[in-house]
DRENDO-1510 file (C-alpha; in Angstrom, 1 decimal, always signed):
<recs>
REC; n; res; u; v; w
REC; 1; MET; -30.2; -62.2; +124.5 .
REC; 2; ILE; -27.9; -59.9; +122.6 .
REC; 3; SER; -29.6; -56.8; +121.4 .
REC; 4; PRO; -28.9; -56.0; +117.7 .
REC; 5; ALA; -27.7; -52.6; +118.8 .
REC; 6; LEU; -24.9; -54.3; +120.8 .
REC; 7; LEU; -23.5; -56.5; +118.0 .
REC; 8; GLY; -20.7; -54.0; +117.3 .
REC; 9; PRO; -19.8; -53.3; +121.0 .
REC; 10; VAL; -19.8; -57.0; +121.8 .
REC; 11; LEU; -17.6; -57.7; +118.8 .
REC; 12; ALA; -15.2; -55.0; +119.9 .
REC; 13; TRP; -15.1; -56.4; +123.4 .
REC; 14; VAL; -14.3; -59.9; +122.2 .
REC; 15; LEU; -11.6; -58.7; +119.8 .
REC; 16; SER; -10.0; -56.4; +122.5 .
REC; 17; ALA; -10.0; -59.1; +125.1 .
REC; 18; ALA; -9.0; -62.1; +123.0 .
REC; 19; PRO; -5.6; -63.6; +123.7 .
REC; 20; PRO; -3.3; -62.6; +120.8 .
REC; 21; GLY; -2.8; -65.3; +118.2 .
REC; 22; PRO; +0.1; -65.5; +115.9 .
REC; 23; ASP; -1.8; -64.0; +113.0 .
REC; 24; GLU; -4.4; -61.8; +114.6 .
REC; 25; ARG; -2.7; -58.5; +113.9 .
REC; 26; LEU; -2.3; -59.5; +110.3 .
REC; 27; LEU; -5.9; -60.5; +110.1 .
REC; 28; GLY; -6.8; -57.1; +111.5 .
REC; 29; ALA; -4.6; -55.5; +108.9 .
REC; 30; ALA; -6.3; -57.5; +106.2 .
REC; 31; GLY; -9.7; -56.3; +107.4 .
REC; 32; TYR; -8.5; -52.7; +107.7 .
REC; 33; ALA; -7.1; -52.8; +104.1 .
REC; 34; LYS; -10.4; -54.2; +102.7 .
REC; 35; ILE; -12.5; -51.6; +104.5 .
REC; 36; VAL; -10.4; -48.7; +103.2 .
REC; 37; CYS; -10.2; -50.2; +99.7 .
REC; 38; SER; -14.0; -50.4; +99.5 .
REC; 39; ALA; -14.5; -47.0; +101.0 .
REC; 40; VAL; -12.2; -45.4; +98.4 .
REC; 41; PHE; -12.8; -47.4; +95.3 .
REC; 42; VAL; -16.5; -48.4; +95.8 .
REC; 43; SER; -18.0; -45.6; +97.8 .
REC; 44; GLY; -15.7; -42.8; +96.6 .
REC; 45; ARG; -14.9; -41.6; +100.1 .
REC; 46; GLU; -11.7; -39.9; +101.3 .
REC; 47; VAL; -9.0; -42.1; +102.8 .
REC; 48; GLU; -8.6; -40.3; +106.1 .
REC; 49; GLU; -12.4; -40.0; +106.6 .
REC; 50; ALA; -12.8; -43.7; +106.0 .
REC; 51; ARG; -10.0; -44.5; +108.4 .
REC; 52; ARG; -11.5; -42.4; +111.1 .
REC; 53; ASN; -15.1; -43.5; +110.7 .
REC; 54; SER; -15.2; -47.1; +109.3 .
REC; 55; THR; -12.1; -49.1; +110.2 .
REC; 56; TYR; -13.4; -50.4; +113.5 .
REC; 57; PHE; -15.2; -53.5; +112.3 .
REC; 58; LEU; -12.9; -56.5; +112.1 .
REC; 59; VAL; -10.1; -54.6; +113.7 .
REC; 60; ARG; -9.6; -54.6; +117.5 .
REC; 61; ASP; -8.3; -51.4; +119.1 .
REC; 62; ALA; -4.8; -52.8; +119.8 .
REC; 63; ASP; -4.5; -53.7; +116.1 .
REC; 64; ARG; -5.6; -50.2; +115.0 .
REC; 65; ALA; -2.8; -48.7; +117.2 .
REC; 66; SER; -0.3; -51.1; +115.5 .
REC; 67; VAL; -1.0; -49.7; +112.0 .
REC; 68; ALA; +2.1; -47.8; +110.8 .
REC; 69; ALA; +1.0; -46.9; +107.3 .
REC; 70; VAL; -2.0; -47.1; +104.9 .
REC; 71; ASP; -0.9; -46.7; +101.3 .
REC; 72; VAL; -3.5; -46.3; +98.6 .
REC; 73; ASP; -2.3; -47.0; +95.1 .
REC; 74; ARG; -5.0; -45.6; +92.8 .
REC; 75; ALA; -3.3; -46.7; +89.6 .
REC; 76; ARG; -3.3; -50.4; +90.7 .
REC; 77; GLY; -6.5; -50.1; +92.7 .
REC; 78; GLU; -4.8; -51.5; +95.9 .
REC; 79; VAL; -4.6; -50.6; +99.5 .
REC; 80; ARG; -1.7; -51.8; +101.6 .
REC; 81; VAL; -1.8; -51.7; +105.5 .
REC; 82; THR; +1.6; -52.0; +107.1 .
REC; 83; LEU; +2.0; -52.8; +110.8 .
REC; 84; ARG; +4.7; -51.3; +113.0 .
REC; 85; ASP; +6.6; -54.6; +112.9 .
REC; 86; GLY; +6.9; -54.3; +109.1 .
REC; 87; ARG; +4.3; -56.9; +108.1 .
REC; 88; SER; +1.6; -55.9; +105.7 .
REC; 89; ARG; -1.6; -57.1; +104.0 .
REC; 90; ARG; -3.3; -55.8; +100.8 .
REC; 91; ALA; -6.7; -55.6; +99.3 .
REC; 92; ARG; -7.4; -55.0; +95.6 .
REC; 93; HIS; -10.2; -53.4; +93.8 .
REC; 94; ALA; -11.7; -56.1; +91.5 .
REC; 95; GLY; -14.0; -54.0; +89.4 .
REC; 96; ASP; -17.7; -54.9; +89.8 .
REC; 97; GLN; -16.7; -57.4; +92.5 .
REC; 98; GLY; -15.6; -54.5; +94.7 .
REC; 99; CYS; -12.6; -55.0; +96.9 .
REC; 100; VAL; -11.0; -58.4; +97.8 .
REC; 101; ILE; -8.4; -59.2; +100.5 .
REC; 102; LEU; -5.4; -60.8; +98.7 .
REC; 103; PRO; -4.0; -64.0; +100.2 .
REC; 104; GLU; -0.4; -64.1; +101.1 .
REC; 105; ASP; +0.5; -65.2; +97.5 .
REC; 106; GLY; -0.8; -61.8; +96.4 .
REC; 107; LEU; -3.1; -63.4; +93.7 .
REC; 108; LEU; -6.8; -63.3; +92.9 .
REC; 109; HIS; -7.8; -66.9; +92.2 .
REC; 110; PHE; -10.7; -65.9; +90.0 .
REC; 111; ARG; -11.3; -63.7; +87.0 .
REC; 112; PRO; -13.4; -60.6; +87.8 .
REC; 113; VAL; -16.5; -60.3; +85.7 .
REC; 114; PRO; -18.2; -57.1; +84.6 .
REC; 115; VAL; -21.8; -56.8; +85.9 .
REC; 116; ARG; -24.1; -54.8; +83.6 .
REC; 117; SER; -27.7; -53.9; +84.1 .
REC; 118; GLY; -30.2; -54.5; +81.3 .
REC; 119; LEU; -32.5; -51.7; +82.5 .
REC; 120; PRO; -32.9; -48.3; +80.8 .
REC; 121; PRO; -31.5; -45.2; +82.4 .
REC; 122; ALA; -33.0; -44.7; +85.9 .
REC; 123; ALA; -34.1; -41.1; +85.0 .
REC; 124; SER; -36.4; -42.6; +82.3 .
REC; 125; GLN; -38.5; -44.6; +84.7 .
REC; 126; PRO; -40.6; -43.6; +87.8 .
REC; 127; TRP; -39.8; -45.0; +91.2 .
REC; 128; PRO; -39.4; -47.8; +92.2 .
REC; 129; MET; -38.1; -49.1; +88.8 .
REC; 130; GLY; -36.3; -45.8; +88.2 .
REC; 131; ASP; -35.5; -42.5; +89.8 .
REC; 132; ALA; -37.6; -40.0; +87.8 .
REC; 133; PRO; -39.1; -37.3; +90.1 .
REC; 134; ASP; -42.5; -37.8; +91.6 .
REC; 135; ALA; -44.7; -34.7; +91.1 .
REC; 136; SER; -47.9; -36.2; +92.7 .
REC; 137; PRO; -49.4; -34.2; +95.6 .
REC; 138; TRP; -48.5; -35.0; +99.2 .
REC; 139; PRO; -50.9; -37.7; +100.7 .
REC; 140; PRO; -53.6; -35.9; +102.7 .
REC; 141; ASP; -53.6; -38.3; +105.6 .
REC; 142; VAL; -49.9; -38.1; +106.3 .
REC; 143; ASP; -48.5; -35.4; +108.6 .
REC; 144; ARG; -45.8; -33.8; +106.4 .
REC; 145; ARG; -44.3; -31.7; +109.2 .
REC; 146; ALA; -43.9; -34.8; +111.4 .
REC; 147; VAL; -42.2; -36.7; +108.5 .
REC; 148; GLU; -39.8; -33.8; +108.1 .
REC; 149; GLU; -39.2; -33.7; +111.9 .
REC; 150; ALA; -38.4; -37.5; +111.8 .
REC; 151; THR; -35.9; -36.9; +109.1 .
REC; 152; THR; -34.2; -34.1; +111.1 .
REC; 153; ARG; -34.1; -36.4; +114.2 .
REC; 154; ALA; -32.3; -39.1; +112.2 .
REC; 155; PHE; -29.4; -36.7; +111.7 .
REC; 156; ALA; -29.7; -34.8; +115.0 .
REC; 157; ASP; -26.8; -36.6; +116.8 .
REC; 158; PRO; -23.6; -36.0; +114.8 .
REC; 159; GLU; -21.9; -38.8; +116.8 .
REC; 160; ALA; -24.3; -41.4; +115.3 .
REC; 161; LEU; -22.7; -40.7; +111.8 .
REC; 162; THR; -25.9; -41.2; +109.9 .
REC; 163; ALA; -25.1; -41.3; +106.2 .
REC; 164; ALA; -28.6; -41.8; +104.7 .
REC; 165; PHE; -32.2; -41.9; +105.8 .
REC; 166; LEU; -35.0; -42.8; +103.4 .
REC; 167; VAL; -38.8; -43.2; +104.1 .
REC; 168; VAL; -41.1; -45.1; +101.6 .
REC; 169; HIS; -44.8; -45.1; +102.5 .
REC; 170; ARG; -47.4; -46.9; +100.3 .
REC; 171; GLY; -44.6; -47.4; +97.8 .
REC; 172; ARG; -43.8; -43.7; +97.5 .
REC; 173; ILE; -40.6; -41.9; +98.8 .
REC; 174; LEU; -41.8; -39.4; +101.4 .
REC; 175; ALA; -38.4; -38.4; +102.8 .
REC; 176; GLU; -34.8; -38.8; +101.7 .
REC; 177; ARG; -31.7; -37.2; +103.1 .
REC; 178; TYR; -27.9; -37.8; +103.0 .
REC; 179; ALA; -24.9; -36.7; +104.9 .
REC; 180; PRO; -22.5; -34.3; +103.1 .
REC; 181; GLY; -20.5; -36.0; +100.4 .
REC; 182; ILE; -23.1; -38.8; +100.0 .
REC; 183; ASP; -26.0; -38.9; +97.6 .
REC; 184; ARG; -28.6; -41.4; +96.3 .
REC; 185; ASP; -26.0; -43.1; +94.0 .
REC; 186; THR; -23.4; -43.7; +96.7 .
REC; 187; GLN; -22.7; -47.3; +97.3 .
REC; 188; LEU; -22.5; -47.5; +101.1 .
REC; 189; GLU; -21.2; -50.1; +103.5 .
REC; 190; SER; -24.1; -52.5; +104.2 .
REC; 191; TRP; -22.5; -55.4; +106.0 .
REC; 192; SER; -25.0; -58.1; +107.2 .
REC; 193; MET; -27.9; -56.7; +105.3 .
REC; 194; GLY; -26.3; -58.8; +102.6 .
REC; 195; LYS; -27.6; -61.9; +104.4 .
REC; 196; THR; -31.1; -60.8; +103.3 .
REC; 197; VAL; -29.9; -60.6; +99.7 .
REC; 198; LEU; -28.8; -64.2; +100.1 .
REC; 199; ALA; -32.2; -65.2; +101.5 .
REC; 200; THR; -33.8; -63.5; +98.5 .
REC; 201; LEU; -31.6; -65.4; +96.0 .
REC; 202; MET; -32.4; -68.7; +97.7 .
REC; 203; ALA; -36.1; -67.7; +97.6 .
REC; 204; LEU; -35.8; -67.3; +93.8 .
REC; 205; LEU; -34.4; -70.8; +93.6 .
REC; 206; VAL; -37.2; -72.2; +95.8 .
REC; 207; ASN; -39.8; -70.4; +93.7 .
REC; 208; ASP; -38.5; -72.0; +90.4 .
REC; 209; GLY; -38.4; -75.4; +92.0 .
REC; 210; THR; -34.6; -75.8; +92.2 .
REC; 211; TYR; -34.7; -76.2; +96.0 .
REC; 212; ARG; -37.3; -76.9; +98.8 .
REC; 213; LEU; -37.1; -75.3; +102.2 .
REC; 214; ASP; -37.6; -78.6; +104.0 .
REC; 215; GLU; -35.1; -80.7; +102.0 .
REC; 216; PRO; -31.7; -81.7; +103.4 .
REC; 217; ALA; -29.2; -79.1; +102.2 .
REC; 218; PRO; -27.5; -80.8; +99.2 .
REC; 219; VAL; -23.9; -80.0; +100.2 .
REC; 220; PRO; -22.0; -83.1; +98.8 .
REC; 221; ALA; -19.6; -83.2; +101.7 .
REC; 222; TRP; -22.5; -83.6; +104.2 .
REC; 223; HIS; -24.0; -86.7; +102.5 .
REC; 224; ALA; -21.3; -89.3; +103.0 .
REC; 225; PRO; -22.6; -92.4; +104.9 .
REC; 226; GLY; -23.0; -91.6; +108.6 .
REC; 227; ASP; -22.3; -87.9; +108.4 .
REC; 228; PRO; -24.7; -86.2; +110.8 .
REC; 229; ARG; -24.6; -83.0; +108.8 .
REC; 230; GLY; -26.8; -84.7; +106.2 .
REC; 231; ALA; -29.8; -83.9; +108.4 .
REC; 232; ILE; -29.2; -80.1; +108.1 .
REC; 233; ARG; -32.2; -78.6; +106.1 .
REC; 234; ILE; -32.1; -75.5; +104.0 .
REC; 235; SER; -34.5; -74.0; +106.4 .
REC; 236; ASP; -32.1; -74.7; +109.3 .
REC; 237; LEU; -29.4; -72.7; +107.5 .
REC; 238; LEU; -31.7; -69.8; +106.7 .
REC; 239; ARG; -32.7; -69.7; +110.4 .
REC; 240; MET; -29.1; -69.8; +111.6 .
REC; 241; SER; -29.9; -73.1; +113.3 .
REC; 242; SER; -27.7; -75.6; +111.4 .
REC; 243; GLY; -25.7; -76.6; +114.5 .
REC; 244; LEU; -22.4; -76.2; +112.6 .
REC; 245; ARG; -19.4; -75.5; +114.9 .
REC; 246; CYS; -18.5; -72.0; +113.7 .
REC; 247; THR; -17.3; -69.9; +116.7 .
REC; 248; SER; -18.8; -66.4; +116.9 .
REC; 249; PRO; -18.4; -63.3; +119.1 .
REC; 250; PHE; -22.1; -63.6; +119.7 .
REC; 251; ASP; -22.1; -67.1; +121.2 .
REC; 252; PRO; -23.7; -66.9; +124.7 .
REC; 253; ASP; -21.0; -69.3; +126.1 .
REC; 254; ARG; -18.1; -67.6; +124.5 .
REC; 255; THR; -15.1; -66.4; +126.4 .
REC; 256; PRO; -12.0; -64.5; +125.3 .
REC; 257; ALA; -10.0; -67.6; +125.7 .
REC; 258; ASP; -11.7; -69.1; +122.7 .
REC; 259; GLY; -9.4; -67.0; +120.4 .
REC; 260; TYR; -10.1; -65.5; +117.0 .
REC; 261; PRO; -13.7; -66.4; +115.9 .
REC; 262; ASP; -14.5; -68.4; +112.8 .
REC; 263; HIS; -17.3; -65.8; +112.2 .
REC; 264; LEU; -14.6; -63.2; +111.5 .
REC; 265; LEU; -12.0; -65.4; +109.9 .
REC; 266; VAL; -14.2; -65.9; +106.9 .
REC; 267; TYR; -13.9; -62.1; +106.3 .
REC; 268; THR; -10.2; -61.5; +107.0 .
REC; 269; GLY; -8.6; -64.8; +106.3 .
REC; 270; ALA; -8.5; -64.5; +102.5 .
REC; 271; LEU; -9.6; -68.2; +102.4 .
REC; 272; ASP; -12.1; -70.1; +100.3 .
REC; 273; ALA; -15.0; -69.1; +102.5 .
REC; 274; HIS; -17.5; -71.7; +101.0 .
REC; 275; ALA; -15.1; -74.6; +101.6 .
REC; 276; PHE; -14.4; -73.4; +105.1 .
REC; 277; ALA; -18.0; -73.0; +106.1 .
REC; 278; THR; -19.2; -76.3; +104.6 .
REC; 279; SER; -16.2; -78.2; +106.2 .
REC; 280; ARG; -17.3; -77.3; +109.8 .
REC; 281; PRO; -18.3; -80.2; +112.0 .
REC; 282; LEU; -21.6; -80.3; +114.0 .
REC; 283; GLN; -21.7; -78.8; +117.4 .
REC; 284; PHE; -25.5; -79.2; +118.0 .
REC; 285; ALA; -28.2; -81.3; +116.5 .
REC; 286; PRO; -29.5; -79.5; +113.3 .
REC; 287; GLY; -32.5; -77.3; +114.2 .
REC; 288; SER; -31.9; -77.4; +117.9 .
REC; 289; GLU; -29.9; -74.3; +118.7 .
REC; 290; GLY; -30.1; -70.9; +117.0 .
REC; 291; ARG; -26.9; -68.9; +116.9 .
REC; 292; TYR; -25.7; -65.9; +114.9 .
REC; 293; ARG; -22.9; -67.4; +112.9 .
REC; 294; ASN; -21.5; -66.6; +109.4 .
REC; 295; CYS; -21.1; -70.2; +108.3 .
REC; 296; ASP; -24.8; -70.7; +107.8 .
REC; 297; PRO; -25.2; -67.8; +105.3 .
REC; 298; LEU; -22.0; -68.9; +103.5 .
REC; 299; ALA; -23.5; -72.4; +103.2 .
REC; 300; ILE; -26.6; -70.9; +101.6 .
REC; 301; GLY; -24.2; -69.0; +99.3 .
REC; 302; PHE; -22.6; -72.3; +98.4 .
REC; 303; LEU; -26.0; -73.8; +97.5 .
REC; 304; VAL; -26.9; -70.7; +95.3 .
REC; 305; GLU; -23.6; -70.9; +93.5 .
REC; 306; GLN; -23.9; -74.7; +93.0 .
REC; 307; ALA; -27.4; -74.3; +91.4 .
REC; 308; VAL; -26.4; -71.5; +89.1 .
REC; 309; ARG; -23.1; -73.2; +87.9 .
REC; 310; ARG; -25.0; -76.4; +87.3 .
REC; 311; ARG; -27.2; -74.5; +84.9 .
REC; 312; GLY; -24.1; -73.3; +83.1 .
REC; 313; GLU; -24.6; -69.7; +84.1 .
REC; 314; GLU; -22.2; -67.1; +85.5 .
REC; 315; ILE; -22.7; -66.8; +89.3 .
REC; 316; LEU; -21.1; -63.3; +89.5 .
REC; 317; THR; -23.8; -61.8; +87.3 .
REC; 318; PHE; -26.7; -64.0; +88.6 .
REC; 319; PRO; -27.9; -61.5; +91.2 .
REC; 320; GLN; -28.1; -58.7; +88.7 .
REC; 321; ARG; -30.0; -60.8; +86.1 .
REC; 322; ALA; -32.2; -62.8; +88.4 .
REC; 323; LEU; -33.1; -60.2; +91.0 .
REC; 324; PHE; -31.7; -56.7; +90.8 .
REC; 325; ASP; -32.9; -55.9; +87.2 .
REC; 326; ARG; -36.3; -57.1; +88.1 .
REC; 327; ILE; -36.7; -54.6; +91.0 .
REC; 328; GLY; -35.1; -51.5; +89.6 .
REC; 329; ILE; -31.5; -51.9; +91.0 .
REC; 330; ARG; -29.0; -51.0; +88.4 .
REC; 331; ARG; -25.8; -51.5; +90.5 .
REC; 332; GLN; -25.2; -53.2; +93.8 .
REC; 333; VAL; -21.6; -54.2; +94.7 .
REC; 334; LEU; -21.4; -57.8; +96.0 .
REC; 335; GLU; -17.8; -58.6; +97.1 .
REC; 336; THR; -16.1; -62.0; +97.1 .
REC; 337; ASP; -13.4; -64.0; +98.7 .
REC; 338; PRO; -10.1; -64.4; +96.7 .
REC; 339; TYR; -11.7; -67.5; +95.0 .
REC; 340; GLY; -14.7; -65.7; +93.6 .
REC; 341; HIS; -17.3; -66.8; +96.1 .
REC; 342; PHE; -19.7; -64.1; +97.3 .
REC; 343; LEU; -19.2; -63.0; +100.9 .
REC; 344; LEU; -22.8; -61.8; +101.3 .
REC; 345; ASN; -22.6; -62.5; +105.0 .
REC; 346; GLY; -21.3; -58.9; +105.1 .
REC; 347; HIS; -19.1; -57.7; +102.2 .
REC; 348; ASP; -21.6; -55.8; +100.2 .
REC; 349; TYR; -22.4; -52.2; +99.2 .
REC; 350; GLY; -25.6; -50.6; +98.1 .
REC; 351; THR; -27.4; -47.3; +97.9 .
REC; 352; ALA; -30.2; -46.4; +100.3 .
REC; 353; ARG; -32.7; -46.6; +97.3 .
REC; 354; ASN; -31.5; -50.1; +96.4 .
REC; 355; TRP; -32.1; -51.3; +100.0 .
REC; 356; ALA; -35.5; -49.6; +99.9 .
REC; 357; ARG; -36.4; -51.6; +96.8 .
REC; 358; LEU; -35.4; -54.8; +98.4 .
REC; 359; GLY; -37.5; -53.9; +101.5 .
REC; 360; LEU; -40.5; -53.2; +99.2 .
REC; 361; LEU; -40.2; -56.6; +97.6 .
REC; 362; TRP; -40.3; -58.2; +101.1 .
REC; 363; LEU; -43.0; -55.9; +102.3 .
REC; 364; ARG; -45.2; -56.9; +99.3 .
REC; 365; GLY; -44.8; -60.6; +100.1 .
REC; 366; GLY; -42.4; -61.2; +97.2 .
REC; 367; ARG; -44.5; -59.7; +94.5 .
REC; 368; TRP; -43.3; -56.9; +92.2 .
REC; 369; GLY; -45.3; -55.1; +89.5 .
REC; 370; GLY; -47.9; -57.9; +89.5 .
REC; 371; GLU; -45.3; -60.7; +89.1 .
REC; 372; ARG; -44.5; -63.1; +91.9 .
REC; 373; LEU; -40.7; -63.3; +92.4 .
REC; 374; LEU; -40.6; -65.1; +95.7 .
REC; 375; PRO; -42.6; -68.1; +96.7 .
REC; 376; GLU; -46.1; -67.7; +98.1 .
REC; 377; GLY; -45.8; -67.4; +101.9 .
REC; 378; TRP; -42.1; -66.7; +101.8 .
REC; 379; THR; -42.1; -63.6; +104.0 .
REC; 380; ALA; -44.5; -65.3; +106.4 .
REC; 381; PHE; -41.9; -68.1; +106.7 .
REC; 382; ALA; -39.0; -65.7; +107.0 .
REC; 383; THR; -40.6; -63.4; +109.5 .
REC; 384; ALA; -41.8; -66.2; +111.8 .
REC; 385; PRO; -39.6; -66.6; +114.9 .
REC; 386; ALA; -36.9; -69.2; +114.2 .
REC; 387; PRO; -38.0; -72.1; +116.5 .
REC; 388; ALA; -34.4; -72.9; +117.7 .
REC; 389; TRP; -33.7; -69.4; +118.9 .
REC; 390; ARG; -34.2; -68.8; +122.6 .
REC; 391; HIS; -35.9; -65.5; +122.0 .
REC; 392; ALA; -38.2; -64.4; +119.2 .
REC; 393; VAL; -35.7; -62.0; +117.6 .
REC; 394; TYR; -34.7; -63.8; +114.5 .
REC; 395; GLY; -36.5; -65.3; +111.4 .
REC; 396; ALA; -34.7; -66.3; +108.2 .
REC; 397; PHE; -31.9; -63.9; +107.7 .
REC; 398; VAL; -34.0; -61.0; +109.0 .
REC; 399; TRP; -34.5; -59.6; +112.5 .
REC; 400; LEU; -37.9; -59.4; +114.1 .
REC; 401; ASN; -39.3; -56.5; +116.3 .
REC; 402; ARG; -41.4; -58.8; +118.5 .
REC; 403; ALA; -39.7; -57.4; +121.6 .
REC; 404; GLY; -40.0; -53.8; +120.5 .
REC; 405; GLN; -36.3; -53.1; +120.0 .
REC; 406; LEU; -37.4; -50.5; +117.4 .
REC; 407; ARG; -40.0; -47.9; +118.3 .
REC; 408; LEU; -42.4; -49.3; +115.7 .
REC; 409; PRO; -45.3; -51.8; +115.7 .
REC; 410; ILE; -44.2; -55.3; +116.6 .
REC; 411; ASP; -45.0; -56.6; +113.1 .
REC; 412; ALA; -41.9; -54.7; +111.8 .
REC; 413; PHE; -39.0; -56.8; +110.6 .
REC; 414; TYR; -35.6; -55.7; +109.4 .
REC; 415; MET; -32.3; -56.3; +107.7 .
REC; 416; LEU; -29.4; -55.3; +110.0 .
REC; 417; GLY; -25.7; -54.6; +109.3 .
REC; 418; ALA; -22.7; -53.6; +111.4 .
REC; 419; GLY; -22.3; -49.9; +111.9 .
REC; 420; GLY; -26.0; -49.2; +112.1 .
REC; 421; GLN; -27.3; -50.3; +108.7 .
REC; 422; TYR; -31.1; -50.9; +108.8 .
REC; 423; THR; -33.7; -51.7; +106.2 .
REC; 424; ILE; -37.0; -51.9; +108.0 .
REC; 425; ALA; -40.4; -53.1; +106.7 .
REC; 426; VAL; -43.6; -52.4; +108.7 .
REC; 427; PRO; -46.6; -54.1; +107.1 .
REC; 428; SER; -49.1; -52.4; +109.4 .
REC; 429; ARG; -47.9; -49.0; +108.1 .
REC; 430; ASP; -47.1; -50.0; +104.5 .
REC; 431; LEU; -43.7; -48.6; +105.4 .
REC; 432; VAL; -40.1; -49.1; +104.5 .
REC; 433; VAL; -37.3; -47.2; +106.3 .
REC; 434; VAL; -33.6; -47.3; +105.4 .
REC; 435; ARG; -31.0; -45.9; +107.7 .
REC; 436; MET; -27.3; -46.2; +106.9 .
REC; 437; GLY; -24.2; -45.0; +108.7 .
REC; 438; HIS; -20.5; -45.5; +109.5 .
REC; 439; GLN; -19.1; -47.9; +112.0 .
REC; 440; ARG; -17.7; -45.4; +114.5 .
REC; 441; GLY; -21.2; -44.2; +115.2 .
REC; 442; GLU; -22.8; -47.6; +115.8 .
REC; 443; ALA; -23.2; -47.1; +119.6 .
REC; 444; ARG; -25.4; -44.1; +119.0 .
REC; 445; ALA; -27.1; -45.2; +115.8 .
REC; 446; GLU; -30.0; -47.1; +117.3 .
REC; 447; ASP; -31.0; -44.2; +119.6 .
REC; 448; ALA; -30.9; -41.7; +116.7 .
REC; 449; LEU; -32.9; -44.1; +114.6 .
REC; 450; ASN; -35.5; -44.7; +117.3 .
REC; 451; ASP; -35.9; -41.0; +117.8 .
REC; 452; ALA; -36.8; -40.7; +114.2 .
REC; 453; LEU; -39.0; -43.8; +114.1 .
REC; 454; GLU; -41.1; -42.7; +117.1 .
REC; 455; THR; -42.0; -39.4; +115.3 .
REC; 456; LEU; -42.5; -41.2; +112.0 .
REC; 457; ALA; -44.8; -43.9; +113.3 .
REC; 458; ALA; -47.2; -41.3; +114.8 .
REC; 459; ALA; -47.3; -39.5; +111.5 .
REC; 460; LEU; -48.5; -42.4; +109.4 .
REC; 461; PRO; -52.0; -44.0; +109.3 .
REC; 462; ARG; -52.5; -47.7; +109.9 .
REC; 463; VAL; -53.3; -49.8; +106.8 .
REC; 464; ALA; -55.3; -52.9; +106.3 .
REC; 465; PRO; -53.3; -56.2; +106.4 .
REC; 466; THR; -52.3; -57.3; +102.9 .
REC; 467; GLY; -51.1; -60.8; +103.7 .
REC; 468; ARG; -47.6; -62.1; +103.2 .
</recs>
């Protein structure tokens, strides 16, 4: 079993040891350009700070050393990374679609679309629909000093590069702290926490009757006569158990000789990621083998887009209209491939408060303000161990704490992203914790977080089960 804390280090090992392919350095340059572009134009960070702290993911060490220049063109909203051999790749800021790696033709093959919230100003509404200050007294059964100590512990190790730490108990923000230069409005790198956004969008479509969890996934290419992929169910995709051949750094039988992984190519290749993912052949019988591979969430993204477009709606504004406006999120940057398909397997940016709102929606079993947004029993399905996984660590685009990876009760479940991004829900404590950081600190992130969680859990009372 691969510990979630080791996802980054394992990835780095595979990339460092993989035999060089003809385009691997260019792929690394493309990933480097996108990360810097998003850091500068989405998060508002300084170029050199972002290069130092965030350009590790998608870029092996040898490729970082081969970078000769990083040029940021603020007028054009572009970042160009040039290698020592003179070759280069670019990423472009595409407005509310964040930053996109340009294919070699240098073109975006979609028209960026403005995304606007229909909510009133955040200062005009109390949390969680807004950000108006809460003047209510501190809860008498919560140890305030311990909560403050937990927050201090989250930032105690400077090498962990903690950027944000937020604690929500019984729906109320008890603690909130940010690193210098970051505040509650900063859109931070979130990586694979975006997979839970995808699960939530699919849940909306299940709730309105568009899809059923147990139905064969209606990907047209899979339903030709005799195609074994026709047996893949939507639930198999959500549980990362489709059986599609999509090589990943986290495959238990992977060796460096396997070359550049498909799991990463969908990020760096500037390709039509939905077409790539849904074109993969089967490697295992559907529902028989659980593996952490990006083709499954991309196939879910394809299904979400297919449903929205068939309604005649704009897919790029759908998450804001259908989900974010309903739970108080006014801006969340969801990035795309060059063809306008969401890359919510990992190219997404959000604030700590945004992620806490999504965590609250899941903690509350899919209800928000008295309205049911997600199907009855959704979180029970999503937080049950995926049957095809060898260990009870994964559900449906969320991780499970059954083995006590986090120093919290075993009913905790969490969204997890590269670089130490966590949104954790703990039903037995009515608790949501968000921890965000930068990639270079990933190896120390879980220890720093666990130091904080251990103190925090002892400070909070148990609550009666609410059902999910």
